[in-house]
C-alpha positions as CSV (number, residue, x, y, z in Angstrom):
1,M,12.0,-3.8,-20.0
2,V,12.3,-2.9,-16.1
3,Y,13.2,0.6,-17.0
4,F,10.4,1.4,-19.3
5,S,7.9,0.1,-16.8
6,A,9.2,2.9,-14.3
7,E,9.3,5.4,-16.7
8,L,5.7,4.4,-17.9
9,L,4.7,4.4,-14.0
10,K,6.3,7.5,-13.4
11,L,4.2,9.3,-16.2
12,A,1.4,7.6,-14.9
13,L,2.1,9.2,-11.0
14,R,1.7,12.7,-12.9
15,I,-2.0,12.4,-13.6
16,P,-3.9,13.0,-10.0
17,V,-6.4,10.3,-10.2
18,L,-3.8,7.6,-11.2
19,K,-1.5,8.7,-8.6
20,Q,-4.4,7.4,-5.8
21,L,-4.2,4.3,-7.3
22,L,-0.5,3.5,-7.8
23,A,0.8,5.3,-4.6
24,G,1.9,1.9,-3.2
25,Y,4.0,1.5,-6.4
26,E,6.1,4.3,-7.2
27,P,9.6,3.3,-8.0
28,I,12.5,3.9,-5.6
29,K,16.1,4.7,-6.3
30,R,18.7,1.2,-6.8
31,T,20.9,3.1,-3.5
32,A,17.6,3.4,-1.4
33,F,16.9,-0.3,-2.4
34,S,19.7,-1.4,-1.6
35,R,20.1,0.6,1.2
36,E,16.9,-1.2,2.3
37,I,17.8,-4.8,1.3
38,R,21.1,-3.9,3.9
39,Q,18.9,-3.3,6.7
40,I,16.7,-6.4,6.1
41,L,19.8,-8.3,5.8
42,L,21.2,-7.1,9.1
43,G,18.0,-7.9,11.0
44,H,17.0,-4.4,11.4
45,D,13.3,-2.7,10.3
46,S,13.0,-1.7,6.7
47,F,9.8,0.2,5.1
48,L,10.0,-2.3,2.7
49,L,8.4,-5.0,5.0
50,Q,5.5,-3.0,5.9
51,D,1.9,-4.4,5.0
52,Q,1.7,-2.0,1.9
53,Y,4.7,-3.4,0.3
54,R,3.9,-7.3,0.5
């Protein structure tokens, strides 16, 4: 279900009006996500901890 949600989101982001509305919900790759989780666990800064992701 997550995969299909991400694919629908990627499709919606191709439409300029929806891109502005959904900009904060763009999917990121698993490798990038795991690197950011590692940064958080090690006590470093991460873009996932910014207000736009809460």
